[in-house]
C-alpha positions in Angstrom: 31.8 -15.6 2.9 33.5 -19.1 0.2 31.3 -18.9 -1.9 30.1 -15.6 -3.8 26.2 -14.0 -4.0 26.0 -15.7 -6.8 26.4 -18.6 -6.1 24.4 -18.4 -2.9 21.8 -17.5 -5.0 21.9 -20.2 -7.7 22.2 -22.9 -4.0 18.8 -21.8 -3.4 17.2 -21.7 -6.4 13.7 -23.8 -6.7 13.8 -26.7 -8.8 10.7 -26.9 -11.0 7.1 -25.6 -9.3 6.4 -28.0 -6.4 6.8 -26.0 -4.1 4.3 -23.5 -5.5 1.4 -25.8 -4.3 2.9 -27.0 -1.2 1.4 -25.7 2.0 3.3 -24.1 5.0 4.4 -27.3 7.4 6.3 -25.8 10.7 8.2 -27.8 12.8 8.9 -28.6 16.1 11.6 -26.0 17.0 8.8 -23.2 15.1 6.2 -24.2 17.1 9.0 -23.6 20.2 9.7 -19.9 18.7 6.5 -19.2 18.6 6.5 -15.7 20.8 4.5 -14.8 23.3 0.8 -12.9 23.8 2.9 -10.6 26.5 6.5 -11.3 25.0 8.3 -7.8 23.1 9.0 -8.2 19.6 12.2 -6.8 18.2 12.5 -5.1 15.2 15.5 -4.5 13.3 15.8 -2.3 10.2 17.3 -3.4 7.4 18.0 -0.4 4.8 17.2 3.1 6.5 14.7 4.4 3.4 12.3 7.2 2.8 10.3 4.6 2.5 11.1 3.0 6.4 11.3 6.7 7.8 8.2 8.1 6.2 5.4 5.2 6.1 6.8 2.3 8.1 8.4 4.3 11.0 4.4 6.2 12.0 2.6 3.0 11.0 5.0 0.7 13.1 5.1 3.8 16.2 0.8 4.0 16.1 1.1 0.5 16.7 3.8 0.0 19.0 2.7 0.0 22.5 -0.7 -2.4 21.6 1.1 -5.2 19.9 4.2 -4.8 22.1 6.5 -4.2 19.4 9.9 -2.1 19.4 13.0 -0.8 16.8 16.3 -2.1 18.5 18.6 -2.0 15.6 19.1 -0.4 11.8 21.5 -2.3 9.2 22.5 0.3 6.3 26.0 0.3 4.7 26.5 3.8 3.8 27.6 5.7 6.9 25.5 8.3 6.7 22.7 6.3 6.8 23.4 4.0 9.6 23.8 7.0 11.8 20.8 9.8 10.1 18.7 6.2 11.3 20.2 5.7 14.5 19.9 9.0 15.9 15.9 9.5 13.9 15.0 6.1 15.4 16.2 6.9 19.0 14.1 10.2 19.1 11.3 7.9 17.9 11.5 5.4 20.4 13.4 6.3 23.5 15.9 4.4 23.6 19.1 3.8 22.1 19.1 2.0 18.3 22.6 -0.3 17.4 23.7 0.9 14.0 24.8 -2.0 12.3 27.8 -1.9 9.6 26.2 -4.3 7.3 23.1 -7.4 7.7 25.8 -9.3 9.6 26.5 -7.5 12.5 22.6 -6.7 12.7 21.9 -11.0 12.3 24.4 -11.1 15.4 22.1 -9.5 17.5 20.6 -12.1 19.0 17.5 -10.3 20.6 16.6 -9.4 17.3 13.4 -11.4 16.5 12.0 -9.7 13.3 13.5 -7.2 10.7 11.3 -5.1 8.0 13.7 -4.8 4.9 13.2 -1.6 2.5 16.8 -1.6 0.4 17.1 -1.0 -3.3 14.8 -3.0 -5.4 16.4 -5.2 -7.1 17.7 -6.5 -2.6 14.4 -7.3 -1.8 14.8 -10.9 -2.5 18.8 -11.2 -1.5 17.6 -9.8 2.2 14.6 -12.1 2.7 17.2 -14.4 1.9 19.6 -13.5 4.5 16.9 -12.7 7.1 14.8 -16.0 7.4 17.9 -18.4 6.8 19.1 -16.1 10.5 15.7 -17.3 11.6 13.7 -14.3 11.3 10.6 -12.8 10.3 10.4 -9.9 7.8 8.3 -7.8 6.0 9.4 -7.1 3.1 8.4 -4.4 0.6 7.8 -4.8 -2.6 8.8 -5.0 -5.6 9.9 -8.8 -3.6 12.5 -9.8 -6.9 13.1 -8.0 -10.4 14.8 -11.6 -11.6 13.0 -15.0 -11.9 16.5 -16.1 -10.6 15.8 -14.0 -7.1 12.4 -14.8 -7.8 12.5 -18.6 -7.1 15.8 -18.3 -4.6 13.3 -16.4 -2.1 10.5 -18.9 -2.8 12.0 -21.6 -2.1 13.6 -20.3 1.1 11.0 -18.6 3.0 8.7 -21.8 2.1 11.9 -24.0 3.9 12.3 -21.8 6.6 8.4 -21.2 7.8 9.3 -17.5 9.3 6.2 -15.5 8.1 7.1 -12.7 5.5 4.6 -9.5 4.5 5.4 -8.3 1.4 4.5 -4.8 1.1 1.2 -4.7 -0.7 -0.9 -2.9 1.2 -3.3 -2.8 -1.2 -4.7 -6.7 0.6 -5.4 -5.5 3.9 -7.7 -2.4 3.2 -10.9 -2.4 3.7 -12.6 -1.1 0.4 -10.2 -3.3 -1.8 -11.1 -6.5 0.8 -15.1 -5.4 -0.1 -14.0 -5.4 -3.6 -12.7 -8.9 -3.3 -16.3 -10.1 -1.2 -17.9 -8.7 -3.9 -16.0 -10.4 -7.2 -15.4 -13.7 -5.1 -18.9 -13.9 -4.7 -20.1 -14.2 -8.0 -22.1 -10.9 -8.3 -19.9 -8.7 -10.4 -20.1 -11.8 -13.0 -16.8 -13.0 -14.4 -13.4 -9.8 -15.4 -13.9 -8.9 -19.1 -11.4 -5.9 -18.5 -9.1 -4.3 -16.1 -7.6 -0.7 -16.8 -5.0 0.4 -14.7 -3.8 3.9 -14.4 -0.7 5.8 -12.6 0.2 9.0 -13.5 2.6 11.8 -12.5 4.2 14.9 -13.3 7.7 14.9 -11.2 10.7 15.7 -12.7 12.0 15.0 -9.6 10.5 11.5 -9.0 13.0 8.9 -7.9 16.5 11.9 -7.7 18.4 11.8 -5.0 20.8 14.7 -6.3 21.3 16.7 -2.6 22.7 12.9 -1.6 24.2 12.0 -4.7 27.0 14.9 -4.1 27.2 13.6 -0.8 28.1 9.7 -1.2 31.4 8.0 -1.7 32.5 5.0 -1.8 34.9 4.8 1.0 32.3 5.6 3.1 30.0 2.6 1.7 30.5 -1.3 0.6 30.0 -0.6 -3.3 30.1 -4.8 -3.7 27.9 -5.5 -0.5 25.4 -3.5 -2.6 25.1 -4.8 -6.0 25.1 -8.8 -4.2 24.6 -10.6 -8.1 24.1 -7.7 -10.6 26.9 -7.2 -12.6 30.2 -5.7 -11.3 30.9 -2.2 -12.7 32.4 1.0 -10.9 30.8 2.9 -8.7 28.1 5.2 -8.9 26.5 6.7 -6.6 23.6 7.6 -8.9 22.7 3.5 -9.3 23.2 3.4 -5.4 21.1 6.3 -4.1 18.4 6.7 -7.6 18.4 2.7 -8.5 14.6 3.0 -10.0 16.1 5.2 -12.8 18.2 2.4 -13.7 18.2 -1.6 -15.1 19.2 -4.3 -13.8 18.6 -2.2 -10.2 14.8 -1.7 -10.6 12.6 -1.9 -13.7 11.6 1.3 -12.7 8.2 2.2 -12.7 6.4 -2.2 -13.1 8.1 -2.9 -10.2 7.4 0.4 -8.2 3.4 0.8 -9.0 2.6 -1.0 -11.6 3.7 -4.4 -9.1 0.7 -2.7 -6.6 -1.9 -2.9 -9.0 -1.7 -5.6 -10.1 -1.3 -8.2 -6.9 -4.5 -6.4 -7.1 -5.4 -8.4 -10.1 -4.4 -11.6 -8.6 -6.1 -11.0 -5.7 -9.7 -10.2 -7.2 -9.1 -12.9 -10.2 -7.9 -15.7 -8.4 -5.2 -16.4 -11.3 -2.3 -16.3 -10.4 -0.5 -14.4 -13.2 -0.5 -13.4 -16.9 -0.4 -15.8 -19.6 1.5 -13.4 -22.1 2.8 -9.3 -22.1 3.3 -7.3 -25.0 4.5 -3.7 -23.7 6.2 -0.2 -25.3 7.2 3.3 -23.5 9.7 5.0 -23.7 11.9 7.4 -21.6 10.1 10.9 -23.9 11.1 13.6 -21.7 13.2 13.7 -18.6 16.3 13.3 -20.6 18.7 13.0 -17.2 20.8 9.6 -17.9 18.5 7.5 -16.9 17.9 4.3 -18.3 14.3 3.1 -17.3 10.7 4.8 -19.0 9.5 8.2 -18.5 6.2 6.9 -19.9 5.1 2.7 -20.5 2.4 1.3 -21.6 1.5 -3.1 -20.8 -1.3 -5.3 -21.9 -1.3 -8.6 -20.1 -3.7 -11.8 -21.2 -4.8 -13.4 -18.7 -7.0 -16.6 -17.8 -8.8 -19.0 -18.3 -9.0 -19.6 -14.3 -12.3 -22.3 -15.1 -14.9 -23.4 -17.3 -16.9 -19.9 -16.3 -15.1 -17.5 -17.8 -12.5 -17.5 -21.5 -10.1 -14.8 -19.5 -9.7 -10.9 -19.8 -7.3 -8.3 -20.5 -5.5 -5.8 -18.6 -3.8 -2.8 -19.7 -1.9 -1.0 -17.6 -0.5 2.7 -18.7 1.7 5.4 -16.7 3.7 8.6 -17.2 6.1 10.6 -15.5 5.6 13.5 -17.7 1.7 14.4 -17.1 -0.7 13.3 -14.0 -4.0 14.4 -15.3 -5.6 10.7 -14.5 -3.9 10.2 -11.7 -4.3 7.0 -9.7 -7.0 4.8 -10.9 -8.2 0.8 -10.9 -11.4 0.1 -13.0 -12.8 -3.7 -13.0 -15.6 -4.1 -15.9 -17.7 -6.7 -16.2 -20.8 -7.5 -18.5 -22.5 -6.2 -16.3 -21.1 -3.1 -15.4 -17.7 -1.9 -13.5 -16.0 -2.1 -10.0 -14.1 1.6 -9.9 -11.5 1.8 -6.9 -11.1 5.4 -7.6 -14.6 6.6 -6.3 -15.2 2.9 -4.1 -18.6 2.5 -6.3 -19.9 -0.7 -8.0 -21.8 0.5 -11.2 -24.1 -0.5 -14.2 -22.2 1.4 -16.1 -21.3 0.0 -19.4 -23.2 -3.3 -18.2 -25.3 -5.2 -20.9 -29.0 -2.5 -21.2 -32.5 -4.2 -22.2 -32.5 -2.8 -25.6 -29.0 -4.8 -27.2 -29.7 -7.2 -25.0 -33.4 -7.6 -26.3 -32.1 -7.9 -29.8 -29.9 -11.4 -29.4 -33.4 -12.1 -27.1 -31.1 -12.1 -24.2 -31.6 -10.7 -21.0 -30.4 -7.5 -20.0 -26.9 -7.5 -17.0 -26.7 -4.9 -14.7 -25.0 -4.7 -11.7 -26.5 -2.0 -8.6 -25.7 1.2 -7.9 -23.0 -0.1 -4.6 -20.8 2.2 -2.7 -18.0 0.6 -0.8 -17.0 4.4 0.5 -18.7 3.0 4.2 -16.4 0.3 4.3 -13.1 1.8 3.3 -13.1 4.3 6.0 -13.2 1.5 8.5 -9.1 0.2 7.4 -8.9 1.0 11.2 -10.5 0.8 14.5 -7.1 3.3 15.5 -7.0 7.6 15.4 -6.0 8.8 12.3 -2.1 9.0 14.1 -1.2 10.5 10.7 0.0 7.5 9.2 -1.0 5.9 6.1 -4.1 4.1 7.0 -3.7 1.0 4.5 0.6 0.2 5.4 -0.5 0.9 9.0 -3.3 -2.1 8.8 -0.8 -3.6 6.6 1.6 -3.2 9.3 -0.7 -4.2 12.3 -1.8 -7.6 10.0 1.8 -8.4 10.2 2.4 -7.8 13.7 -0.4 -10.2 14.7 0.6 -12.8 12.7 4.2 -12.6 13.4 2.4 -13.7 16.9 0.2 -16.3 16.1 1.9 -18.0 13.2 -1.2 -17.4 10.9 -0.3 -16.0 7.2 0.0 -12.7 6.3 -2.5 -11.1 4.3 0.2 -10.8 1.7 2.3 -14.1 1.5 5.5 -14.6 -0.1 3.2 -16.2 -3.3 1.8 -12.9 -4.1 5.2 -11.4 -4.0 6.1 -14.7 -6.3 3.2 -14.3 -8.5 3.4 -10.1 -9.0 7.0 -10.2 -9.1 6.3 -12.8 -12.6 4.0 -9.8 -13.8 6.7 -6.9 -13.2 9.4 -9.7 -14.8 7.5 -9.9 -17.6 6.2 -6.6 -18.5 10.1 -5.2 -18.2 11.4 -8.5 -20.6 8.4 -7.0 -23.2 9.4 -3.6 -23.1 13.3 -4.4 -23.1 13.2 -7.2 -25.8 10.4 -5.7 -28.0 9.0 -9.5 -27.6 5.5 -10.7 -26.5 6.3 -12.5 -23.8 5.7 -16.0 -22.0 5.6 -17.7 -18.5 6.4 -21.5 -19.2 5.2 -22.8 -16.3 7.6 -26.1 -16.1 10.7 -24.0 -15.8 9.3 -21.2 -13.9 10.8 -19.0 -16.3 10.2 -15.8 -18.2 10.0 -16.2 -21.6 11.0 -13.7 -23.9 12.1 -13.8 -27.8 12.1 -17.8 -27.2 15.0 -17.6 -24.3 14.8 -16.7 -20.8 15.3 -13.6 -19.8 17.9 -12.4 -17.5 19.5 -8.5 -18.1 
């Protein structure tokens, strides 16, 4: 390429916000490219990651015969993972797999119709741009982007391409989440007043890969291609394999975990992103050279969406140093709670008659309802050992590749969760209360756009 990857990103960046409101339209060529129900869809793998091996492949295999999908190639710039991926996929799909030294080689295979992308966090946007410009549909893992420059560029590229892009926000394909969404949208829940999100583990080895780090040699990979548009620096196997611990390759907790839960807030509320974010945290326990926090708290201000609501607050807390509290998502209204840990709607905390009567008001208490019955109906398939949420999400992607309908987690969902991730990361790194500029589509921290 004559231009640098950064130049490519800049030239792909949209101007203003008009593209956000435009409906995707298909050209005559796009319609000619629709895959028929009886045609096999052949998929390439971009990045042979743990996520792909442990979640994508089991889900894909469970659906491949029914949906007539197949994996035929894998691209990875590290020789070891490329060869491991080729051997693993061959053993699972019982046919030869083409190993590609990079994505250029992958897209030279005309038989590849679509790709599954699970590379380093900061690479997702770039690799999605490459794919749709090469005419391929994608299943792209979250976070979609870690900078607004990348987020705007990938949104523009996908919208212009008309390709199907499913973001890996698999909650959007969960039956219990759909039931919760329907209940909130019906108006029966009432306006959201607060959301509490929690994601706690106690795992010193989380996102560490010491055995692999020892095996990675610069001559066996392409460090320059790995960096894409990040600042040039000497080869570092830890930043290559343990990227989630190091900014600007990943924001860590916000991009990996918060992106899932904040996406659900956007979905349920209909609001695209926060008005403002304040954050705090630090690296308090795991002194292993990481630069991202092991403990993180962010407070978001949302709304208003309409005259019926003046907005609400979201509190996200996460630590990697004590697992108490586990993973929870709790929505509060004046009438009670919707708890996605217990899958119950209850009157807990609602306005009771005693306090309502004192002010000449009526009690406001939600009915006691259970989402459990819906939650077990994520898929009609028998348990195949794959994660049911991921399997349902992969199924939705496969269906949309054929129908050309928008998937459950379209590019706009990824763009919006990226805004929240970037805002929280900016607030943590600058110590500022961060806002979002609608006109420029920039995250503003300390009076200026946040980059690194």
